[in-house]
C-alpha positions in Angstrom: 46.8 15.9 44.6 46.1 18.0 47.8 44.1 21.0 48.0 46.2 24.1 48.5 46.9 25.2 52.0 45.5 28.7 51.6 42.1 27.3 50.8 41.9 25.0 53.8 43.0 28.2 56.0 40.1 30.0 54.7 37.9 27.2 55.6 39.2 27.2 59.0 38.7 30.9 59.4 35.0 30.4 58.3 34.4 27.9 60.8 35.7 30.1 63.7 32.6 32.6 62.7 30.0 29.9 63.3 28.2 29.3 66.5 29.5 25.8 67.3 31.2 24.3 70.4 34.8 23.3 70.4 33.9 19.6 70.0 31.5 20.4 67.0 34.1 22.4 65.4 36.6 19.8 65.6 34.2 17.2 64.1 33.1 19.5 61.2 36.7 20.5 60.6 37.6 17.0 60.3 34.9 16.3 57.8 35.8 19.4 55.7 39.4 18.1 55.7 38.9 14.9 54.6 36.3 16.1 51.9 38.9 18.6 50.6 41.9 16.1 50.5 41.9 14.4 47.0 43.6 11.0 46.5 46.5 11.0 43.9 45.3 10.0 40.6 47.2 8.4 37.5 45.8 9.2 34.0 46.8 6.7 31.3 45.7 6.3 27.6 45.5 3.2 25.6 48.1 2.8 22.8 46.9 2.2 19.2 48.0 -1.4 19.5 45.7 -2.0 22.5 42.8 -0.3 20.9 43.2 -2.7 18.0 43.5 -5.7 20.2 40.1 -4.6 21.8 38.3 -4.2 18.6 35.8 -6.2 16.8 38.1 -8.5 14.8 40.6 -11.1 15.9 44.0 -9.1 15.6 47.3 -9.1 17.3 49.4 -5.9 17.2 53.1 -6.0 17.8 55.2 -2.9 18.9 58.4 -2.9 16.8 60.3 0.0 18.6 62.2 -2.6 20.9 63.2 -4.7 17.6 64.6 -1.7 15.8 67.7 -1.7 18.0 68.2 -5.6 17.1 69.5 -7.1 14.0 66.6 -9.6 13.9 64.3 -9.3 10.8 60.6 -8.5 11.2 59.6 -12.2 10.2 61.2 -13.2 13.4 59.3 -10.8 15.5 56.0 -11.9 13.8 56.9 -15.7 14.3 56.8 -15.3 18.1 52.9 -14.1 17.9 50.2 -16.3 19.1 48.6 -18.1 16.2 51.6 -17.3 13.7 54.1 -19.7 12.5 56.7 -18.8 9.9 58.6 -21.6 8.1 61.8 -20.5 6.2 63.4 -22.4 3.5 67.0 -21.5 4.7 68.8 -18.5 6.0 68.6 -14.8 5.2 66.7 -13.9 2.0 65.2 -17.4 1.7 61.6 -18.0 0.8 59.1 -18.5 3.6 55.6 -19.7 4.4 53.5 -17.9 7.1 50.5 -19.5 9.0 47.9 -17.7 10.4 45.2 -19.7 12.3 45.8 -22.8 10.1 45.8 -21.1 6.7 49.3 -20.0 5.1 51.0 -19.1 2.1 49.2 -16.7 -0.4 45.9 -17.0 1.8 47.6 -14.3 3.8 47.9 -10.7 2.3 50.7 -8.3 3.2 50.3 -4.5 3.4 52.3 -1.4 4.2 50.3 1.4 5.5 47.3 -0.1 3.9 48.7 -0.5 0.4 49.9 -4.1 -0.8 53.5 -4.6 0.0 54.0 -5.8 -3.6 54.0 -2.1 -4.6 57.6 -1.8 -3.5 58.6 -4.7 -5.4 58.6 -8.5 -5.6 62.1 -8.7 -3.9 60.8 -6.8 -0.8 59.4 -9.0 2.2 59.2 -9.2 5.9 62.5 -10.6 5.8 64.6 -7.8 4.4 62.0 -4.7 5.1 64.1 -2.0 7.2 62.9 -2.4 10.7 63.8 1.1 11.6 60.8 2.2 9.4 58.3 0.5 11.3 56.3 1.5 14.3 54.1 -1.5 14.7 52.6 -4.5 12.7 48.8 -5.5 12.8 48.0 -9.0 12.3 44.4 -9.8 11.4 43.3 -13.4 12.0 40.7 -14.7 9.4 38.3 -11.7 9.0 40.2 -8.5 8.0 38.8 -4.9 8.0 37.1 -3.4 4.9 39.6 -0.6 4.9 42.3 -3.0 3.5 40.1 -3.6 0.5 41.7 -7.1 0.3 40.6 -10.6 -0.6 42.7 -12.4 2.0 41.3 -15.5 3.2 43.5 -16.5 6.2 44.2 -13.1 7.3 46.5 -10.0 6.7 49.6 -8.4 8.0 49.5 -4.6 7.9 53.0 -2.9 8.6 52.4 0.6 10.0 55.4 2.8 9.3 56.5 5.8 11.4 54.8 9.0 10.9 56.7 11.2 13.2 56.5 14.8 12.4 59.7 15.9 14.2 63.2 15.8 12.4 65.3 12.8 13.0 68.1 10.5 11.8 68.0 6.9 12.5 71.2 4.9 11.5 72.3 1.4 12.2 74.9 -1.3 11.1 74.9 -4.9 12.2 77.0 -7.8 11.5 76.8 -11.5 12.5 77.4 -15.1 11.8 77.3 -16.6 8.2 78.9 -13.4 6.9 75.8 -11.4 7.6 75.8 -7.4 7.2 73.0 -4.9 7.4 73.0 -1.1 7.0 69.8 1.0 7.5 69.3 4.5 7.2 66.2 6.7 7.5 65.5 10.3 8.3 62.7 12.9 8.2 63.8 16.7 7.7 61.3 19.4 7.3 61.9 22.8 5.4 61.8 25.6 7.5 60.3 28.0 4.9 58.5 25.6 2.3 57.3 23.3 5.2 58.0 20.3 2.7 58.8 16.9 4.5 61.7 14.7 3.1 61.8 11.2 4.1 64.8 9.2 2.8 65.4 5.6 3.4 68.4 3.3 2.3 68.9 -0.2 3.4 71.4 -2.8 2.4 71.8 -6.4 3.4 74.1 -9.2 2.6 74.5 -12.8 3.8 76.6 -15.6 2.5 74.3 -18.2 4.4 77.3 -20.6 4.7 76.0 -22.5 7.8 76.6 -26.1 8.3 74.5 -28.8 6.8 74.3 -32.1 8.6 74.3 -35.5 7.5 74.3 -34.6 3.7 75.1 -37.1 0.9 78.5 -36.8 -0.8 80.6 -39.1 -2.8 83.5 -40.8 -1.0 87.3 -40.2 -2.3 87.1 -42.9 -4.7 83.7 -42.0 -5.9 82.5 -45.6 -5.5 79.8 -44.8 -2.8 77.9 -42.3 -0.9 78.7 -41.2 2.6 77.0 -38.8 5.1 79.0 -35.9 6.5 78.7 -32.3 7.7 79.5 -29.6 5.2 78.7 -25.9 4.9 76.5 -24.5 2.2 78.4 -23.1 -0.7 76.2 -21.3 -3.2 73.3 -19.5 -1.0 74.6 -15.8 -0.9 72.0 -13.1 -0.7 72.3 -9.2 -1.4 69.4 -6.7 -1.1 69.2 -3.2 -1.9 66.3 -0.7 -1.0 66.0 3.1 -1.4 63.3 5.4 -1.0 62.6 9.0 -1.1 59.1 10.4 0.1 58.3 14.0 -0.1 55.2 16.0 1.0 53.2 18.1 3.3 51.1 17.7 6.5 48.6 19.6 8.4 47.4 21.9 5.7 43.8 23.2 5.4 43.3 21.1 2.2 45.3 18.1 3.2 46.0 16.3 6.5 48.8 14.5 4.4 49.9 14.7 0.8 53.1 12.8 -0.3 54.7 11.5 -3.4 57.4 9.0 -3.3 59.7 6.7 -5.5 61.5 3.6 -4.4 64.1 1.2 -5.9 64.6 -2.4 -4.9 67.2 -4.9 -6.0 68.0 -8.5 -4.9 70.4 -11.1 -5.8 69.9 -14.6 -4.7 72.1 -17.7 -5.4 69.9 -20.8 -5.3 71.3 -23.6 -3.1 68.4 -26.2 -3.2 65.1 -27.2 -4.9 62.0 -27.7 -2.9 64.1 -30.4 -0.9 67.7 -30.5 0.1 68.4 -33.6 -1.8 68.2 -31.4 -4.9 71.6 -29.6 -4.8 72.2 -26.5 -7.0 75.5 -24.9 -7.5 75.0 -22.3 -10.4 71.5 -21.1 -10.8 70.6 -17.6 -9.7 67.6 -15.5 -9.3 67.9 -11.5 -9.6 65.1 -9.0 -9.2 64.9 -5.2 -9.9 62.1 -3.0 -8.9 61.3 0.8 -9.5 58.1 2.2 -8.0 56.5 5.7 -7.9 53.4 6.3 -5.7 51.3 9.1 -4.0 48.8 9.3 -1.2 46.4 11.8 0.1 44.6 11.9 3.4 42.0 14.6 4.8 39.5 14.5 7.6 36.4 16.7 7.2 36.8 16.8 3.5 34.2 19.4 2.0 31.7 18.5 4.7 32.2 17.8 8.4 32.6 14.0 9.2 33.7 12.9 5.7 37.2 11.5 5.5 39.3 10.5 2.5 42.3 8.2 2.0 43.6 7.8 -1.4 46.6 6.0 -2.7 48.0 5.0 -6.1 51.2 3.5 -7.1 52.9 1.8 -10.3 55.7 -0.7 -10.2 58.2 -2.0 -12.9 59.4 -5.4 -11.7 61.9 -7.3 -13.6 63.2 -10.5 -12.5 65.3 -13.1 -14.2 66.1 -16.7 -13.4 69.4 -17.9 -14.7 69.6 -21.7 -15.2 72.2 -22.2 -17.9 74.2 -25.2 -16.6 74.1 -28.9 -17.4 75.4 -30.2 -14.0 74.5 -32.2 -10.9 75.9 -31.0 -7.8 76.8 -32.5 -4.5 77.0 -31.0 -1.1 80.8 -30.8 -1.2 80.6 -28.6 -4.3 81.7 -31.2 -6.8 79.8 -32.2 -9.8 79.1 -34.3 -12.7 78.1 -33.2 -16.2 74.6 -33.9 -17.2 72.0 -33.5 -19.9 69.7 -31.2 -18.2 69.6 -27.9 -16.2 69.7 -27.5 -12.4 66.3 -25.9 -11.6 64.0 -27.3 -14.3 65.9 -30.4 -15.2 65.1 -29.4 -19.0 67.0 -27.3 -21.5 69.2 -24.2 -20.5 67.1 -21.2 -20.0 67.8 -17.4 -19.1 64.2 -16.5 -18.5 63.2 -12.9 -18.0 59.9 -11.9 -16.3 58.5 -8.3 -16.5 55.7 -7.8 -14.1 54.3 -4.2 -14.1 52.0 -3.6 -11.2 49.3 -1.0 -11.0 47.5 -0.4 -7.6 44.8 2.2 -6.9 43.2 2.3 -3.4 40.4 4.6 -2.4 38.4 4.9 1.0 35.6 7.3 1.9 34.2 7.3 5.4 31.3 9.5 6.6 30.1 9.9 10.2 26.5 9.7 10.1 26.3 10.4 13.8 28.3 9.9 17.1 29.3 6.3 17.1 28.1 5.6 13.6 30.0 5.6 10.3 29.7 4.4 6.7 32.8 3.7 4.7 33.1 2.8 1.0 36.4 1.2 -0.1 37.8 0.2 -3.5 41.0 -1.5 -4.5 42.5 -2.4 -8.0 45.4 -4.7 -8.3 46.7 -5.3 -11.8 49.8 -7.2 -12.7 51.3 -8.2 -15.9 53.5 -11.2 -16.7 55.7 -10.8 -20.0 58.3 -13.7 -20.4 61.1 -13.7 -22.7 64.3 -16.1 -22.9 67.8 -15.1 -24.0 69.1 -19.0 -24.4 66.0 -21.2 -25.1 65.1 -20.5 -28.9 62.1 -22.8 -28.7 60.5 -20.7 -26.1 57.6 -18.8 -27.3 57.1 -15.5 -25.5 54.1 -14.9 -23.4 52.1 -12.0 -21.9 49.6 -12.6 -19.3 47.8 -10.2 -17.0 46.1 -10.7 -13.8 43.5 -7.9 -12.4 41.7 -8.0 -9.2 38.8 -5.4 -8.3 37.7 -5.4 -4.6 34.8 -3.1 -3.7 33.6 -3.0 -0.2 30.8 -1.2 1.7 30.8 -1.2 5.6 28.8 0.0 8.6 30.5 0.5 11.8 28.7 1.4 15.2 29.8 2.2 18.8 27.0 1.8 21.3 26.5 1.8 25.0 29.3 4.5 25.8 31.8 2.4 23.9 31.1 -1.0 25.6 29.8 -2.4 22.4 31.3 -2.1 19.0 29.7 -3.6 15.8 30.9 -4.0 12.0 28.9 -5.0 9.0 30.2 -5.3 5.4 29.7 -6.6 1.9 32.3 -7.2 -0.7 32.4 -7.9 -4.3 35.4 -9.5 -5.6 36.2 -9.4 -9.5 38.8 -11.3 -11.3 40.2 -10.7 -14.6 42.9 -13.0 -16.4 44.4 -12.7 -19.8 46.6 -15.8 -20.8 49.4 -15.4 -23.3 51.8 -18.4 -22.2 51.5 -21.6 -24.0 54.7 -23.3 -22.4 54.1 -26.9 -21.1 50.2 -26.9 -21.6 49.8 -30.3 -20.0 51.6 -29.1 -16.8 50.3 -25.3 -16.5 46.8 -25.9 -18.0 47.3 -23.3 -20.7 45.2 -25.3 -23.1 42.3 -25.5 -20.7 41.6 -21.9 -20.2 40.0 -19.2 -22.2 42.6 -16.4 -23.4 40.5 -13.8 -21.6 38.0 -14.2 -18.7 36.3 -12.2 -16.1 34.5 -13.6 -13.1 32.8 -11.9 -10.0 32.2 -13.1 -6.5 30.3 -11.9 -3.5 31.1 -12.1 0.2 30.4 -10.4 3.4 30.6 -10.6 7.3 30.2 -8.9 10.6 32.1 -8.4 13.8 31.0 -7.5 17.4 32.8 -6.7 20.6 31.3 -6.4 24.1 33.2 -5.2 27.2 31.9 -6.3 30.6 34.7 -4.8 32.7 38.4 -4.2 32.2 39.0 -7.8 33.2 36.7 -9.6 30.7 35.7 -8.7 27.2 34.2 -11.0 24.3 34.2 -10.6 20.7 33.3 -12.6 17.6 33.5 -12.3 13.8 32.3 -14.1 10.8 33.1 -13.6 6.9 32.2 -15.3 3.6 35.4 -14.7 2.0 36.8 -15.3 -1.3 40.4 -15.5 -2.1 41.6 -14.8 -5.7 44.8 -16.7 -6.8 47.9 -14.3 -6.7 50.4 -14.1 -9.6 52.8 -16.8 -8.0 50.1 -19.2 -7.9 48.5 -18.7 -11.5 51.7 -17.7 -13.3 54.5 -19.3 -11.2 57.7 -17.7 -10.0 60.1 -18.3 -12.9 62.4 -20.6 -11.0 61.1 -23.3 -8.8 57.0 -22.9 -9.3 55.4 -24.0 -12.3 52.2 -21.9 -13.3 48.7 -23.3 -12.9 46.4 -21.1 -15.2 43.3 -23.2 -14.5 43.4 -22.5 -10.6 40.1 -21.8 -9.0 39.6 -19.1 -6.2 39.5 -20.2 -2.7 35.9 -19.9 -1.0 35.7 -20.0 2.9 33.3 -19.3 5.8 35.5 -18.0 8.5 34.5 -17.8 12.2 36.4 -16.3 15.2 35.5 -16.1 18.8 37.7 -14.4 21.5 37.9 -13.6 25.0 40.3 -11.0 26.6 41.2 -8.8 29.6 43.6 -7.2 32.1 44.1 -7.7 35.8 45.7 -4.8 37.5 47.3 -6.3 40.6 48.6 -3.1 42.2 52.0 -2.1 42.8 52.9 -2.1 39.2 51.9 -5.6 38.6 49.6 -6.4 35.7 48.6 -9.6 33.9 46.7 -9.6 30.4 45.4 -12.4 28.7 43.7 -13.4 25.1 42.3 -16.5 24.0 40.0 -17.7 21.3 38.9 -20.2 18.8 38.5 -20.1 15.0 37.0 -22.3 12.2 37.9 -22.0 8.5 35.5 -24.0 6.1 37.5 -23.8 2.8 36.5 -25.1 -0.6 39.0 -25.2 -3.6 41.8 -24.9 -1.1 44.9 -23.9 -2.7 47.8 -26.0 -1.7 51.6 -26.2 -3.0 52.5 -29.8 -4.2 56.0 -30.7 -5.0 57.5 -33.1 -7.5 60.1 -35.5 -6.0 61.5 -36.1 -9.9 62.3 -32.4 -10.8 62.1 -30.6 -7.4 59.6 -28.2 -8.9 56.3 -26.9 -7.0 53.0 -26.0 -8.4 49.8 -24.9 -6.8 46.7 -27.0 -7.1 43.2 -27.0 -5.7 42.0 -29.4 -2.9 38.3 -29.8 -3.0 37.6 -29.1 0.7 39.8 -28.4 3.8 38.3 -27.7 7.1 40.5 -25.9 9.7 39.6 -25.4 13.4 41.7 -24.5 16.4 42.4 -22.6 19.5 45.1 -20.1 20.6 45.7 -18.3 23.9 48.4 -16.0 25.4 49.2 -14.7 28.8 51.3 -11.7 29.4 52.9 -10.4 32.7 54.4 -7.0 33.5 55.9 -5.4 36.4 56.7 -1.6 36.3 57.6 -1.9 32.8 60.9 -3.8 33.8 60.0 -7.4 34.1 58.0 -8.8 31.3 56.9 -12.4 30.6 54.9 -13.9 27.9 53.8 -17.4 26.7 51.5 -18.3 23.9 50.4 -21.6 22.5 48.4 -22.6 19.4 46.8 -25.6 18.1 44.9 -26.1 14.6 43.5 -29.1 13.1 43.6 -28.9 9.4 42.1 -31.9 7.4 41.2 -33.0 3.9 37.5 -33.3 3.6 37.5 -34.7 0.1 35.9 -38.2 0.7 35.8 -39.5 -2.8 38.4 -39.4 -5.8 37.5 -38.6 -9.4 36.9 -42.5 -9.9 34.5 -42.6 -7.0 36.9 -44.6 -4.6 37.3 -43.3 -1.1 40.2 -41.1 -0.8 43.1 -42.5 1.0 43.8 -39.1 2.3 40.3 -38.5 3.5 40.4 -36.7 7.1 44.1 -36.7 7.0 46.0 -33.6 8.5 47.2 -31.3 5.8 50.9 -32.3 5.3 54.0 -30.2 5.6 52.4 -27.9 8.3 52.8 -27.9 12.0 49.7 -28.2 14.0 51.0 -27.4 17.7 53.6 -24.8 18.8 54.0 -22.5 21.5 56.4 -19.6 22.4 57.7 -18.0 25.4 59.8 -15.0 26.4 61.1 -13.1 29.5 63.0 -10.0 29.8 64.2 -7.6 32.5 65.3 -4.0 32.4 68.0 -2.6 34.5 68.1 1.2 34.7 71.2 3.5 35.2 73.8 0.9 34.5 77.3 2.5 34.3 75.9 5.8 32.6 73.0 7.7 34.5 69.9 7.4 32.4 70.9 4.2 30.6 68.8 1.0 30.1 70.2 -2.5 29.9 67.4 -5.0 28.7 68.0 -8.9 29.0 65.9 -11.2 27.1 65.5 -15.0 26.5 62.8 -16.7 24.3 62.0 -20.2 23.4 59.9 -21.9 20.6 58.7 -25.5 20.6 57.1 -27.1 17.5 55.6 -30.4 17.5 56.7 -32.8 14.8 54.6 -33.2 11.6 54.4 -35.3 8.5 56.1 -34.1 5.5 53.5 -35.9 3.1 50.1 -37.3 3.8 50.0 -39.4 6.6 48.2 -42.2 4.7 51.0 -42.6 2.4 53.8 -45.1 3.2 54.5 -47.7 6.1 54.0 -46.6 9.6 57.9 -46.9 10.3 59.0 -45.3 6.9 56.6 -42.2 7.0 58.5 -38.9 6.4 58.2 -36.5 9.1 59.7 -33.1 10.3 60.8 -33.7 13.8 60.1 -31.7 16.9 61.8 -28.3 17.3 63.2 -26.6 20.4 65.0 -23.3 19.8 66.1 -20.9 22.4 67.4 -17.4 21.9 69.0 -14.8 24.0 69.7 -11.3 23.7 70.9 -8.0 25.6 70.3 -4.4 24.5 72.1 -1.5 26.0 71.0 2.0 25.3 71.8 5.5 26.9 71.5 9.2 26.4 67.6 9.1 26.0 68.1 6.0 23.6 70.2 8.0 21.2 72.9 5.2 21.1 72.1 1.6 21.3 74.1 -1.6 21.3 72.6 -5.0 20.9 74.2 -8.4 21.1 72.0 -11.6 20.2 72.2 -15.3 19.9 69.8 -17.4 18.0 69.6 -21.2 18.3 71.6 -20.7 21.6 72.0 -24.5 22.0 72.9 -25.1 18.4 69.8 -27.6 17.9 69.4 -29.4 14.8 66.1 -28.1 13.3 64.2 -28.5 10.2 61.4 -26.4 8.5 59.4 -26.1 5.3 59.8 -29.4 3.4 62.3 -30.6 5.9 64.9 -28.1 4.9 67.7 -27.7 7.5 67.6 -24.3 9.4 70.9 -22.5 10.6 72.5 -23.5 13.8 73.8 -21.3 16.5 74.5 -17.7 15.3 75.5 -14.3 17.0 74.7 -10.9 16.0 75.9 -7.4 17.1 74.1 -4.1 16.1 74.9 -0.6 16.7 72.0 2.1 16.3 72.2 5.8 16.3 69.0 7.9 16.7 69.0 11.6 16.7 
């Protein structure tokens, strides 16, 4: 920015009155001119995602704005993040397992705006949550902030929804391979007189999931032998509905935000396989209906200056049913033979109902003691019931269980040295309350080994610190002694493919994270940023899913000790916001530390890697944006991504002969997409191709993943 010419003219006039020679006048004039002309300056601010990455905890923050115009699910975007691995059991709507820095499954907690995602119903997951609603996703690795008030052991995913105050309408429709369709609509409307804000959401998704299964076993024409062939899946359709209305006010003297909401979700899922694809299912289904009401209140400077409050509460009525009423044994061509047991449990016919009401209460109070110093108190109650009934099995004795968790956390945050150092200290109290009413299969579920009612308490705590030397280098570290209370799926089962284990013990872990990050500004719009770190997880009573080959059912059990350690790194390059490239790599070493069996012998799996879980993988992506293509002001973004996953053992590596060990092969999957937007991004069209080279790939328990697929989506944002 230059000093106005009038000011320079005034300075020249003053010089003419001074008793200086011509030469001196020229010299002084030059000095004055140089001092009055300022260099151009660029003012920039860090995004919320960037500030989170530079905080005391190990966290990755994903901006979802570019994903909203594509048909890919939220789970696929998360799967490309450093240290994260998602393994799906099939196509759209299938169950999945998410790993963060070596710990997976229910060790990870899911939140939406700080509230457990379960509050929206058990049928709503990362795979079917409307992407249009989301601003960003925060992924905490290992240690999580006290504000979430959770007992997560391996990390947490907090989905941050859009909080735009302007009126808008966001509509999209997408379709793709395997008869996939997705419709999303969200809006925000503010009444002119009342100031009430209305935020409706509607989402519908469907997929037949009839992708090709390769080398599956069927009977020959004469039914005298088995042959291997390629056939489409035939009983794997998925239908989901989600609707929500949120009403409230913002920016009032007595409330920064006060909203009430009601939501409804419904999923219908045909079940194609058990835990392994050799167990083919042709009639069984799982249905879920959920209705939820909730309220949230937020206020800065409540009553006194420096006191902030965030309060939330919700209640959910969740009803699911598993229909397993057919005595048949199916093959991959859709044919079957009559049998003497049901498809899922391989016992008698069942039409089991599960009523799981859930109440969640969350409160967070923070008080700023002084500049850079704050105390916070957080409390969360998560109470879920489990009432079971059966319309077909007359021998079934209805049960009514309840699992309640209280987590209380006190934390202290400080910022020192003009923001160059941040520290966090916290302590937690975990209280677990279990009421057992079911008595089915006591030898399997452990119902005969537990008290009808029990309450237990556990203490934990930790700290985190970050120090910035310069823009190019910062270091951070965190530690937590964490307790992870079992979730309802692990203790009470899922009503279909997972047995209950009522005697399951909580996981206890010491988690350590160390990290290094920074950004190099190379000039002319070029910038390189990096993140790297290592982690250690020392877990006792590790909860692991086991699978029975005889009936295809799963159950969660405790493993005495598992130690996980590893490293991860990511490098990102950006040029003028047009060319973007990123590559990340992850390695984790998770091993069984139980040296002796109950009989006193050395365990054959001692120091074995944890089975059915990848331990090395990497992701790479590159994109380029063209401006003013065809239409002035338009943008065309081309992107390619690639994921490589090293092979891993399906079962413990000590089992079986070297040449016959079951293992999931190495994966190499490439994707490509283009996104065209115009009229200020009001109109968007995207075309995507996943598994571009139609690679045969496998995932959780060696279940085949879909082959090449194409997707098209149109989005309108007003």
